[in-house]
C-alpha positions as CSV (number, residue, x, y, z in Angstrom):
1,X,16.1,57.5,1.7
2,X,18.8,57.1,4.7
3,X,17.2,57.4,7.9
4,X,19.1,57.6,11.0
5,X,17.7,57.9,14.7
6,X,19.2,59.6,17.7
7,X,19.2,58.4,20.5
8,X,20.7,59.8,23.8
9,X,19.6,60.1,28.0
10,X,18.2,63.0,28.4
11,X,20.0,66.4,29.1
12,X,22.2,65.5,26.5
13,X,20.9,68.3,24.1
14,X,19.9,65.8,21.1
15,X,16.9,67.2,20.0
16,X,19.0,71.1,20.3
17,X,21.3,69.0,17.8
18,X,17.8,67.6,15.6
19,X,16.4,71.1,15.4
20,X,19.3,72.6,14.4
21,X,20.4,69.7,11.3
22,X,17.6,69.5,9.9
23,X,15.6,73.4,10.3
24,X,12.9,71.3,12.2
25,X,12.0,73.5,14.9
26,X,8.4,73.0,14.6
27,X,8.3,69.6,13.5
28,X,5.2,67.7,14.7
29,X,5.5,65.5,17.1
30,X,3.0,63.0,17.8
31,X,1.2,61.9,21.7
32,X,1.1,59.1,24.1
33,X,3.6,56.1,24.1
34,X,6.0,58.2,21.5
35,X,7.0,61.1,20.8
36,X,8.6,61.5,17.9
37,X,10.1,64.5,14.8
38,X,11.6,63.6,11.5
39,X,13.9,66.2,9.6
40,X,15.9,66.0,6.5
41,X,19.1,67.0,6.0
42,X,21.0,68.3,3.8
43,X,24.2,66.2,2.7
44,X,26.9,68.6,2.8
45,X,29.7,68.2,-0.4
46,X,31.8,71.3,-2.4
47,X,31.9,69.2,-5.0
48,X,27.8,69.7,-6.3
49,X,28.5,73.5,-5.3
50,X,31.5,73.5,-7.3
51,X,29.3,71.6,-10.4
52,X,26.7,74.1,-9.8
53,X,28.8,77.1,-9.9
54,X,29.8,75.8,-13.6
55,X,26.5,75.5,-14.8
56,X,24.5,77.2,-13.2
57,X,21.1,75.5,-13.4
58,X,17.4,76.3,-12.2
59,X,18.1,74.0,-9.2
60,X,20.1,72.3,-7.4
61,X,19.3,69.2,-5.3
62,X,21.8,67.5,-3.1
63,X,21.8,64.3,-1.0
64,X,19.8,64.2,1.7
65,X,19.7,61.8,5.2
66,X,16.3,61.6,7.4
67,X,16.6,61.8,10.7
68,X,14.3,60.7,13.6
69,X,14.4,61.8,16.9
70,X,12.1,60.0,19.3
71,X,11.6,60.1,22.8
72,X,9.6,57.4,24.6
73,X,7.0,58.4,26.3
74,X,6.3,56.5,30.2
75,X,9.0,54.0,29.4
76,X,12.6,53.3,30.2
77,X,16.0,51.0,29.5
78,X,15.8,48.2,26.9
79,X,11.9,48.4,26.8
80,X,11.2,52.4,25.5
81,X,13.8,51.1,22.8
82,X,13.2,47.8,21.7
83,X,9.7,48.9,21.3
84,X,10.1,52.2,18.9
85,X,9.3,51.7,15.1
86,X,12.0,54.4,14.5
87,X,14.8,53.1,16.1
88,X,14.2,49.4,14.9
89,X,13.5,51.1,10.8
90,X,16.7,53.3,10.9
91,X,19.5,52.8,8.8
92,X,22.0,54.1,11.9
93,X,21.7,54.8,15.5
94,X,23.0,57.9,16.3
95,X,24.0,58.7,19.8
96,X,24.2,62.2,21.6
97,X,26.5,61.8,24.1
98,X,26.4,64.9,26.7
99,X,30.4,66.0,27.9
100,X,29.6,69.6,29.3
101,X,29.3,70.5,32.7
102,X,25.6,72.8,33.4
103,X,24.6,73.6,36.5
104,X,21.5,74.8,34.9
105,X,20.9,71.8,33.8
106,X,21.8,68.8,36.1
107,X,23.1,65.4,34.5
108,X,20.4,62.9,36.0
109,X,23.3,60.4,36.7
110,X,24.6,62.5,39.6
111,X,27.8,63.2,37.1
112,X,29.6,64.0,33.2
113,X,30.9,60.5,32.4
114,X,30.9,60.5,28.5
115,X,32.2,56.8,28.6
116,X,30.0,55.9,30.9
117,X,26.9,56.7,29.2
118,X,28.1,55.8,25.9
119,X,28.3,52.1,27.4
120,X,25.3,52.4,29.3
121,X,23.5,53.0,26.3
122,X,25.0,50.1,24.4
123,X,23.9,47.9,27.6
124,X,20.3,49.2,26.5
125,X,20.7,48.1,23.0
126,X,22.6,44.6,23.5
127,X,19.8,44.0,25.8
128,X,17.2,44.5,23.8
129,X,18.3,42.6,21.3
130,X,18.7,39.5,23.9
131,X,15.5,39.9,24.4
132,X,14.2,39.6,20.8
133,X,17.1,36.9,20.4
134,X,15.2,34.6,23.0
135,X,12.2,34.7,21.7
136,X,13.1,34.2,17.9
137,X,15.3,30.6,19.2
138,X,12.0,29.8,21.3
139,X,10.1,30.2,18.0
140,X,12.7,28.4,16.1
141,X,12.9,25.3,18.0
142,X,9.0,24.3,18.2
143,X,9.7,25.2,14.5
144,X,12.3,23.0,13.9
145,X,10.1,20.3,15.5
146,X,7.4,20.8,13.4
147,X,9.5,20.6,10.4
148,X,12.8,20.0,10.4
149,X,14.8,21.8,7.5
150,X,18.2,22.8,6.4
151,X,17.4,26.7,6.4
152,X,15.4,26.9,9.9
153,X,18.4,24.9,11.0
154,X,21.1,27.5,9.5
155,X,18.7,30.9,10.9
156,X,18.5,28.6,14.4
157,X,23.0,28.2,14.3
158,X,22.8,32.2,13.3
159,X,21.0,33.2,15.6
160,X,22.6,31.1,18.9
161,X,26.2,33.3,17.9
162,X,24.4,35.6,17.9
163,X,23.1,35.5,21.6
164,X,26.7,34.3,22.3
165,X,27.6,37.3,21.2
166,X,25.2,39.6,23.3
167,X,25.2,37.6,26.4
168,X,29.2,38.1,26.7
169,X,28.1,42.1,25.9
170,X,29.3,42.5,22.4
171,X,27.0,44.1,20.0
172,X,25.8,43.0,17.1
173,X,27.5,45.3,14.3
174,X,30.9,43.4,15.9
175,X,30.4,39.6,14.1
176,X,31.2,41.4,10.6
177,X,28.0,39.5,9.0
178,X,27.8,39.5,5.5
179,X,25.8,37.5,2.6
180,X,23.2,35.3,3.8
181,X,23.7,35.6,7.3
182,X,22.6,39.3,6.6
183,X,19.9,38.4,4.6
184,X,18.5,36.0,7.6
185,X,18.4,38.8,9.6
186,X,17.6,41.7,7.7
187,X,14.0,41.3,9.3
188,X,14.6,41.1,12.6
189,X,16.3,44.7,12.9
190,X,18.5,43.8,15.4
191,X,18.9,47.6,17.2
192,X,23.5,46.5,18.3
193,X,23.9,45.4,14.4
194,X,23.4,49.5,13.6
195,X,26.4,51.1,12.3
196,X,26.9,53.5,15.3
197,X,27.9,57.8,15.1
198,X,28.6,58.7,18.9
199,X,28.1,62.8,18.8
200,X,30.0,63.9,21.5
201,X,28.2,66.8,22.8
202,X,31.2,68.8,24.5
203,X,31.1,72.2,26.5
204,X,32.6,75.0,25.4
205,X,36.0,75.5,27.2
206,X,36.6,72.1,25.3
207,X,35.7,73.7,21.5
208,X,39.4,73.0,20.9
209,X,38.9,69.4,21.4
210,X,36.3,69.3,18.5
211,X,38.8,69.8,15.7
212,X,39.7,66.6,16.4
213,X,37.5,63.4,16.9
214,X,41.0,62.0,18.8
215,X,41.2,64.5,20.8
216,X,38.2,64.8,21.7
217,X,37.6,60.6,22.4
218,X,40.9,61.3,25.0
219,X,39.5,63.8,26.9
220,X,36.1,61.8,27.1
221,X,38.0,58.6,27.4
222,X,35.9,56.8,24.7
223,X,39.1,55.9,22.6
224,X,38.9,52.3,22.8
225,X,34.8,52.6,22.0
226,X,36.1,54.1,18.6
227,X,38.0,51.2,18.3
228,X,35.2,48.6,18.0
229,X,33.5,47.6,14.5
230,X,30.9,50.5,13.0
231,X,31.7,52.7,15.4
232,X,32.4,56.7,14.9
233,X,32.8,59.8,16.9
234,X,31.9,63.4,15.6
235,X,32.5,66.4,18.3
236,X,30.1,69.2,18.5
237,X,29.4,72.3,20.9
238,X,25.7,72.5,20.6
239,X,25.7,76.1,22.5
240,X,28.5,77.0,19.8
241,X,26.5,75.5,16.8
242,X,23.5,77.0,18.1
243,X,25.6,80.6,17.5
244,X,26.6,79.9,14.6
245,X,23.2,78.9,13.4
246,X,21.9,82.3,14.3
247,X,24.9,83.9,11.8
248,X,24.9,85.1,8.4
249,X,26.9,82.5,6.1
250,X,30.6,84.5,6.0
251,X,30.3,85.3,9.5
252,X,29.6,82.2,10.6
253,X,32.9,80.9,8.4
254,X,34.9,83.4,9.7
255,X,33.7,82.0,13.5
256,X,34.7,78.9,12.6
257,X,38.0,79.9,11.1
258,X,38.4,81.1,14.7
259,X,37.7,78.2,16.4
260,X,40.6,76.3,14.3
261,X,37.5,74.7,12.4
262,X,36.8,74.3,8.6
263,X,32.8,73.6,8.9
264,X,29.6,73.7,11.5
265,X,29.9,70.6,13.6
266,X,26.0,69.9,12.5
267,X,27.5,69.8,8.7
268,X,30.3,66.6,10.1
269,X,27.6,65.2,11.6
270,X,25.5,64.6,8.5
271,X,28.7,63.8,6.7
272,X,29.5,61.0,8.9
273,X,26.2,59.5,9.2
274,X,26.5,59.4,5.0
275,X,30.0,57.6,5.0
276,X,29.0,55.7,8.3
277,X,26.1,54.2,5.4
278,X,28.6,53.8,2.9
279,X,26.9,55.3,1.0
280,X,28.5,57.8,-1.6
281,X,27.3,60.3,-4.4
282,X,27.1,60.6,-7.7
283,X,25.8,63.2,-10.2
284,X,24.0,64.1,-13.2
285,X,24.5,67.6,-14.6
286,X,23.2,69.9,-17.2
287,X,21.2,73.6,-17.1
288,X,18.2,72.1,-15.5
289,X,19.7,70.9,-12.8
290,X,22.9,69.4,-10.8
291,X,21.9,66.2,-8.6
292,X,23.7,64.4,-5.8
293,X,22.5,61.2,-6.0
294,X,23.1,58.5,-2.7
295,X,24.2,55.2,-3.5
296,X,25.8,51.9,-1.5
297,X,29.7,52.0,-2.4
298,X,30.1,49.0,-4.9
299,X,27.3,49.8,-6.9
300,X,27.3,48.8,-10.2
301,X,26.1,51.5,-13.6
302,X,22.7,49.9,-13.8
303,X,21.4,49.8,-10.3
304,X,22.4,53.5,-9.7
305,X,20.3,54.5,-13.5
306,X,17.3,53.1,-11.4
307,X,18.3,55.2,-8.7
308,X,16.8,58.3,-11.2
309,X,13.8,56.0,-12.7
310,X,13.5,52.6,-13.1
311,X,12.5,53.2,-16.7
312,X,16.6,54.4,-16.8
313,X,17.3,50.8,-15.5
314,X,15.2,49.1,-17.6
315,X,15.9,50.0,-20.7
316,X,19.8,51.1,-20.0
317,X,22.2,50.4,-22.7
318,X,25.5,52.4,-21.5
319,X,26.4,55.0,-19.3
320,X,28.6,57.9,-20.1
321,X,31.2,58.8,-17.6
322,X,33.6,61.4,-17.1
323,X,35.3,61.9,-13.7
324,X,34.5,64.8,-11.4
325,X,38.1,65.7,-11.1
326,X,38.8,65.2,-15.1
327,X,35.4,67.9,-15.4
328,X,36.4,70.3,-12.7
329,X,39.7,70.5,-14.6
330,X,39.0,70.5,-18.0
331,X,35.7,72.5,-16.7
332,X,33.6,71.3,-20.2
333,X,32.1,68.1,-20.8
334,X,33.1,69.0,-24.7
335,X,36.8,69.6,-23.8
336,X,36.8,66.5,-21.6
337,X,35.8,64.7,-24.9
338,X,38.3,66.3,-27.2
339,X,41.0,64.3,-24.3
340,X,39.0,61.3,-23.9
341,X,38.3,61.6,-20.4
342,X,35.0,60.5,-21.6
343,X,34.6,56.8,-21.3
344,X,31.4,54.6,-22.2
345,X,30.8,52.2,-19.7
346,X,28.5,49.1,-18.9
347,X,25.9,48.1,-17.3
348,X,28.4,46.2,-14.5
349,X,30.7,49.3,-14.4
350,X,31.3,49.9,-10.2
351,X,30.6,53.6,-10.1
352,X,33.1,55.6,-8.3
353,X,32.5,58.6,-5.7
354,X,32.0,61.5,-7.9
355,X,31.1,60.1,-10.9
356,X,29.6,63.0,-13.3
357,X,27.0,60.4,-15.5
358,X,24.6,60.0,-18.7
359,X,22.6,57.0,-18.7
360,X,22.2,56.6,-22.6
361,X,18.5,54.1,-22.6
362,X,16.0,52.7,-24.5
363,X,12.9,54.0,-24.2
């Protein structure tokens, strides 16, 4: 399952947004060094809604993301970040940035400055990673002296490149690493290498800016920040989201329309987290179940089959594929077949976002 960790300074609305996104109002938290709450969010997808209406299945199963809200007790700064396993194991980080004024909830720094806070958190991530890099370099130098090898030297060169970037104030996600370099770094779980989603928590007077990311970024001084690699933003207003959460669906939709919004900020945060990780959905449909399956973009058919069951992947024969647009336009699989829109694809077929697939496999 995809996993995103929420980070943020005190008094940002982070835990409120977590509870709203995951309905985890009573999520258990640990005790001692850190307090952790984990919740599951359903990825909103209008396509699954329409497929469910077409098939009227016994079950509707959306794609999901696991969110973790972590509060480090008795620590601050890089020490709090680097010691928390929930951060390091996350596929992405979601930084909730305060952009609202509230005299009843003073900002710990004395003033509201989203750009300052976003950069301060980035600096914390960089500092935490720099400590890991320095310790690894010390170990590598000792290992190379004992047993010189090409692999160790390649890792040292890579770690040195990371050190140069970090010392220059650049997060590792900006390096655009891939292939073997990513494989060598994977075990370190560098925090600044993870994709970053900024959730800009606006005040009620600024809620109109939530309709466009560009407007919210310009208003809060975050435009330059969003030009960085693997960084996205979603503007929300936690106070408004609390009101929406208390409404019936029809009333909530009307409320959003009045604000000029097509969907809630919470749905946009969940969807952006999914997109930021480079994931997409394919679907399986039928009278028993309509389900969205999460796969990385570029996944081939045989690997996608493994998301359903390893036996299907091992016994893969063919993938029976129809596009979402074709199925919903024609109205049934039978009519799609009559028009030659159902294809048989082999194991190397690259699955497309929205494909409806039936896997043929040996038992």
